[in-house]
C-alpha positions in Angstrom: -3.6 134.2 -2.0 -2.1 136.0 -5.0 -1.3 139.0 -2.8 0.3 136.6 -0.2 2.4 134.9 -2.8 3.5 138.3 -4.1 4.7 139.4 -0.7 6.6 136.1 -0.2 8.4 136.6 -3.6 9.2 140.2 -2.7 10.5 139.2 0.7 12.6 136.4 -0.9 14.3 138.8 -3.3 14.9 141.3 -0.4 16.4 138.7 1.9 18.6 137.3 -0.8 19.4 140.4 -2.7 23.2 140.2 -2.1 23.7 136.6 -3.3 21.3 137.1 -6.2 23.4 140.0 -7.4 26.5 137.8 -7.0 24.8 135.0 -9.0 23.7 137.5 -11.7 27.2 139.0 -12.0 28.7 135.5 -12.4 26.2 134.6 -15.1 26.9 137.9 -16.9 30.6 137.4 -16.7 30.5 133.9 -18.1 28.1 135.0 -20.9 30.4 137.9 -22.1 33.7 136.2 -21.5 35.0 135.2 -25.0 36.0 131.6 -24.1 32.6 130.7 -22.5 30.2 133.0 -24.5 29.2 130.5 -27.1 28.5 127.6 -24.7 27.5 128.8 -21.3 23.9 129.8 -21.8 23.0 127.0 -24.2 20.2 124.7 -23.2 22.6 121.7 -23.2 25.0 123.4 -20.8 22.2 124.7 -18.5 20.7 121.2 -18.2 24.3 119.9 -17.6 24.8 122.4 -14.8 21.5 121.4 -13.2 22.1 117.7 -13.6 25.6 117.8 -12.1 24.4 120.1 -9.3 21.4 118.0 -8.3 23.2 115.8 -5.8 24.8 118.8 -4.2 21.4 120.4 -3.7 20.1 117.2 -2.2 22.9 117.2 0.3 22.5 120.9 0.9 18.8 120.4 1.9 19.9 118.1 4.7 23.0 120.2 5.5 21.0 123.4 5.8 18.9 121.8 8.6 22.0 120.4 10.3 23.7 123.8 10.3 20.5 125.7 11.4 20.6 123.2 14.3 24.1 124.4 15.1 25.8 121.2 14.0 27.8 119.8 11.1 27.7 116.6 9.1 31.1 115.5 7.6 29.9 112.0 6.7 27.8 112.8 3.7 30.6 112.5 1.1 31.6 109.1 2.3 27.9 108.0 2.5 27.6 109.0 -1.2 30.4 106.6 -2.1 29.0 103.8 0.1 25.4 104.1 -1.0 26.5 104.1 -4.7 28.6 100.9 -4.4 26.1 99.1 -2.3 23.2 99.9 -4.6 25.2 99.0 -7.8 26.5 95.9 -6.1 23.0 94.7 -5.1 22.0 94.9 -8.8 25.2 93.6 -10.5 26.4 91.0 -7.9 23.2 90.2 -6.1 20.9 90.1 -9.1 18.3 92.3 -7.5 16.0 94.5 -9.6 17.2 98.1 -10.1 14.6 99.6 -7.8 15.8 97.3 -5.0 19.4 98.4 -5.6 18.3 102.1 -5.4 16.4 101.4 -2.2 19.5 99.6 -0.8 21.6 102.6 -1.5 19.1 105.2 -0.1 18.4 103.1 3.0 22.1 102.6 3.7 22.4 106.4 3.8 19.4 106.6 6.1 20.9 104.0 8.4 24.0 106.0 8.8 22.0 109.1 9.4 20.0 107.3 12.1 23.2 106.2 13.8 24.6 109.8 13.6 21.4 111.2 15.0 21.3 108.7 17.8 24.8 109.3 18.9 24.5 113.1 18.8 21.1 113.2 20.5 21.8 110.7 23.3 25.4 111.6 24.1 27.5 114.7 24.6 29.9 113.8 21.8 30.2 116.8 19.4 28.6 116.3 16.0 32.0 117.0 14.4 33.5 113.9 16.1 30.5 111.7 15.5 30.3 112.5 11.8 34.1 112.4 11.3 34.0 108.8 12.6 31.0 108.0 10.4 32.9 109.4 7.4 35.7 107.0 7.9 33.4 104.0 8.6 31.3 104.7 5.5 34.4 105.2 3.3 35.8 101.9 4.7 32.6 100.0 3.9 32.7 101.3 0.3 36.3 100.1 -0.2 35.8 96.8 1.5 32.6 96.0 -0.3 33.9 97.0 -3.8 37.5 96.0 -3.3 38.4 99.5 -4.4 37.1 99.0 -7.9 34.1 100.5 -9.7 31.0 98.4 -9.9 29.6 99.0 -13.4 25.8 98.9 -13.9 24.7 99.7 -17.5 21.0 98.7 -17.5 18.5 101.3 -18.7 16.5 101.1 -15.5 19.5 101.9 -13.4 20.6 104.8 -15.6 17.2 106.4 -15.5 17.6 108.0 -12.0 20.8 109.8 -12.9 21.0 110.0 -16.7 17.4 109.7 -17.8 14.8 112.2 -18.7 11.2 113.0 -17.7 10.0 114.6 -20.9 12.7 117.1 -21.9 14.0 117.5 -18.3 16.8 115.4 -16.8 15.5 113.1 -14.1 18.0 114.4 -11.4 16.6 117.9 -11.9 13.1 116.7 -11.3 14.2 114.8 -8.2 16.1 117.8 -7.0 13.2 120.2 -7.1 10.7 117.7 -5.7 13.0 117.1 -2.7 13.6 120.9 -2.4 9.9 121.7 -2.2 9.2 119.0 0.3 12.2 120.3 2.4 10.9 123.8 2.3 7.4 122.8 3.4 8.9 120.7 6.2 11.2 123.4 7.5 8.7 126.3 7.2 5.3 124.8 7.6 5.6 122.1 10.3 6.0 122.2 14.1 9.2 120.2 13.9 10.7 122.6 11.4 10.1 125.5 13.7 11.7 123.5 16.5 14.9 123.1 14.5 15.3 126.9 14.6 14.6 127.0 18.3 17.1 124.3 19.1 19.7 125.9 16.9 19.1 129.3 18.5 19.4 128.2 22.1 19.5 124.5 22.9 19.0 125.0 26.7 16.1 127.5 26.3 14.4 125.1 23.8 14.7 122.2 26.3 13.2 124.3 29.1 10.3 125.4 26.8 9.3 121.7 26.4 10.9 120.9 23.1 12.3 117.4 22.8 15.7 118.4 21.6 17.0 114.9 21.3 14.2 114.0 18.9 14.8 117.1 16.8 18.5 116.3 16.4 17.7 112.6 15.6 15.3 113.6 12.9 17.6 116.2 11.3 20.7 113.9 11.1 18.6 111.1 9.8 17.3 113.3 7.1 20.8 114.4 6.2 21.8 110.7 5.9 18.8 110.0 3.7 19.7 112.8 1.3 23.3 111.6 1.1 22.0 108.1 0.2 19.7 109.5 -2.5 22.6 111.7 -3.8 24.8 108.6 -3.8 22.6 106.4 -6.0 21.9 109.4 -8.3 25.6 109.9 -8.9 26.1 106.1 -9.4 23.3 106.1 -11.9 24.7 109.1 -13.8 28.2 107.5 -13.9 26.8 104.0 -14.7 28.8 102.7 -11.8 29.3 102.9 -8.0 32.8 104.1 -7.2 34.6 104.7 -3.9 35.7 108.2 -4.9 32.4 109.6 -6.2 31.6 111.6 -3.0 35.1 113.0 -2.4 34.7 116.7 -1.4 30.9 116.6 -1.6 30.5 117.7 2.0 32.6 120.8 1.3 30.4 121.8 -1.7 27.3 121.3 0.4 28.6 123.3 3.3 29.7 126.0 0.9 26.3 126.1 -0.7 24.6 126.5 2.7 27.0 129.2 4.0 27.0 131.1 0.7 23.2 131.0 0.9 23.2 132.9 4.1 22.7 130.2 6.8 24.7 131.1 9.9 27.3 128.6 11.1 26.4 129.5 14.7 22.9 128.1 14.2 19.4 129.3 14.6 19.0 131.1 11.3 18.9 130.4 7.6 16.6 129.5 4.7 16.5 126.9 2.0 15.7 129.6 -0.5 19.1 131.0 0.1 20.7 127.5 -0.1 19.2 127.1 -3.5 21.0 130.2 -4.8 24.2 129.2 -3.0 24.1 125.7 -4.7 23.5 127.4 -8.1 26.5 129.7 -7.4 28.8 126.7 -6.5 27.5 124.7 -9.5 27.9 127.6 -12.0 31.3 128.4 -10.5 32.5 124.9 -11.1 31.0 124.8 -14.6 32.4 128.2 -15.5 35.9 127.2 -14.3 35.7 124.0 -16.4 34.6 125.9 -19.5 37.4 128.4 -18.9 39.9 125.6 -18.8 41.0 126.3 -15.2 43.1 123.4 -13.8 41.2 121.3 -11.2 43.9 121.9 -8.6 43.2 125.6 -8.8 39.5 125.0 -8.5 40.0 123.6 -5.0 41.8 126.9 -4.1 39.1 129.1 -5.6 36.3 127.1 -3.9 38.1 127.3 -0.6 38.4 131.0 -0.9 34.7 131.3 -1.7 33.9 129.3 1.5 36.2 131.5 3.6 34.7 134.7 2.2 31.2 133.4 2.9 32.1 132.5 6.5 33.7 135.9 7.0 30.6 137.7 5.7 28.5 135.5 8.1 30.9 136.6 10.9 30.5 140.3 10.1 26.7 139.8 9.9 26.6 138.1 13.3 28.7 140.8 14.9 26.4 143.5 13.4 23.3 141.8 14.9 25.0 141.4 18.3 25.7 145.1 18.4 
């Protein structure tokens, strides 16, 4: 077993050597850069990076499977906003226990994922169109329910999921790694996980080989919605309130993490191990830009350039394989 584990670790570093080098170079630069040297590698800042990046990794676990499937999910950012205000509203306005509010938020995300999965699996409507429509519907529900105003929830039980600690470790970090491990086991160790790769590689061939492609799509988009719901209540817990703007741009960060992590936009290939590194790169990039005092407007430009570069590298890699 030790030998097998050693081979897996060696293969992991070999497969992700390029992005690991990029991550290492980024960490080294921020450590030696005068403006960030004193604060970047402190325990407080490291936990801050992990806590803030936890919702993105939750989204990225679902988005990785969606992109391996050859699809896209644009609705996750709006689901974050919706699940946050619904969960907080259930506690503040409905008088429900905090655990019920959390379940309301998470299950609302799952419901949207189920709807996305059903429409994509049972019709020929492209995932881009289905999830674009869901994005607007979820955002509209968030605004209508909250009246466009934050729903503040300050109880200790509510704050635990996003701002609490399990021992010395922030609760979102624990949640993030538990979900990540479960996702890795599901994708790599189950029959359905292997079918996701088959459907993403060639939908028609997978169908002729006896795979229920509609079921695979339904499960994957449902899981993506579930992760968005969990990310939404985690953010609402960390901010002590559900807000309509909390998920703005979250889908772009998730897609960036997945693509930077080496998952092909054309479907059929990718690993969650690479997504983890991609999410860390995006999180450290954001944190580093903040510590350097870079204007938030410029941060959008820089992140967009990173996504474009990652997609271009994926394009070159796909062309090389084709030849």
